[in-house]
C-alpha positions, 0 to 999 in steps of 0.5 A: 390235501387229504380233504381235496383228494376226498372231494375229487374222489367224491366228484369222480364217483358222482360223475360216474354215477351220472354217466351210468344213469345216462347210459341206463336211460339211453337203453331203457327209454327206447325200450319203453317207447318201443313197448308203448308203440308195439302195444298201441299197434297191436291194440289198434290192429285188434280193435280194427279186426275185432270190431270193424271186421269180425262180423259180416252179413252177406246173404245177398252174395254168391260164390263169385263174390266170395272175396268180399268175405276175406276181411271178416272173422265170422260171416253169414252167407246163404249156403244154398249159393255156395259149394262144400268146397267154398265153405271148406275154403272159408273155414281153412282161412279161419272163419266161422261160417253161418248160413241163412235159414228162413224158417218163418216165411216162403220166398218165391225164388226158392226151389221148394216154393211150389211144394210148400206154397199151400202153407202160406198164410199171408203176404209179407208186407214190404218184401215182394215175392215173400209170404208168411208160412204156417210153422205149426205144420209138421211137414214144414218143421221136418223140412226145415230140419232136413234143410239144416242137416243138408247145410251142416253136411256142407260144413257150416258152423251154424245157422242165422235163423230168420223170420221167427217174427211170424209169431208177432204177426200170428201170436198163436200157440201153434205158431209159437210151438212150431218155432220152438220145435224147429229151433230145438231140433236144429240145436240138437244137431250140435250147432250154433244158432243166431236168431235174427229178429223175433223179439216177441217170440224170444221174449216169450221163450226167455220168460218161460225158460229163463235161458235161450240155450235150447234154441240159440246162443245168439240174437241178431237185431237189425236197425237198432240205431238205424231205425229209418223212421221219419219221426225222430222221436219214434226212432229214439223210442225204437232204439231205446226199446231194442237196447233194453231188450238186448241188454237183458239178453246179454245179461243172460249170456246171449251173444248180441249181434247188430246189423245196421243199414247206413244208406242214402236216407240216413248217411251220418259218419257220427252214427257209425262211430256211435254204433262202434263205440256202443258195441265195443263198450258192451262186447257186442258184434256189429255189421254196417251195410250200405245197402239193403241187399247185404251184398 
C-alpha cells in the first residue's frame, strides 16, 4: 500500500514539474521571440538609416528643394544657395551639414568669376563654363579662406572641397603648395573637411606627412564602382585602383565616402547591392545618385 502511495506521490510531483515547465515555456518563449523580433527591427532600421540614408550629396539643389534632405543624416549642399536660417533648421533636425567649396576651378555662374578670371589656366574638359585655376596665386588662397569663413558664419559643420585634381592636371610645386595652404587654412577654422577626388594630390601629401589630419578628415571618391567607361576591363582596373587607394586611406583613419552614379548607361540593381554591401563591410559612407546634377 505504501509503495502505491509513494508511486502516486512521485507521479503527482512529475506532473507538477511538467506543468511548471510548460508554464515557464509559455512565458519565456514569447519573450524570446519578442526580443528577436525587436532586435531584428532595430537592426533593420539602423541598417537602412546608417547606410542607405546616412550620407547624401545634393550640391545641385537650392533652398526650395530642402525637403529632399529630410531622410539623410550627413548632407552636402552648396551653402551659397541656402540661408543661415535654412542651415540652422537642418542642424536642429540633427543633420551634419557640409558645403561645397570649389578651390581648384572657376565656374562662370559664380558672382566672383569675372574678378578672378585672369587666374584661369585652361578649360576644364567635360565641364562647360568651368576652368582650372592657378591655386598658387595668393589672392586666390586668401579668397578661398574668406569664402570658407563666410560659410562657417552661416553655420555649416564642414567643407566638401572640390577640384584638388588641378594638381593632376598641373603637377607643379606651386600648385601643390597652394592646395596645401588653402586646405591647412580651412582646417585651422576648427572645421571638418572632405576632399572630393584629388587622389594624386592626396597620395603625395600622405606620403610626405603620413597623415591627412592637417588638411582633411575624410575623402570622397566619385565613380569607384560606376566608372562609366565602355571598356569593361578598363573599368575593373579603375575600380581596383580606387579601392586599393581608399583602403590605404581608411587604414590611416580617414573616413571614406563614395558618390556613385547609376544612370541610363549602367542601370543595374545588383550594382546597388554590391556598393551597399561593400561599404557596410568596410564602414564607409556612400551615396547613389540617379543623375549627374546631384539634385
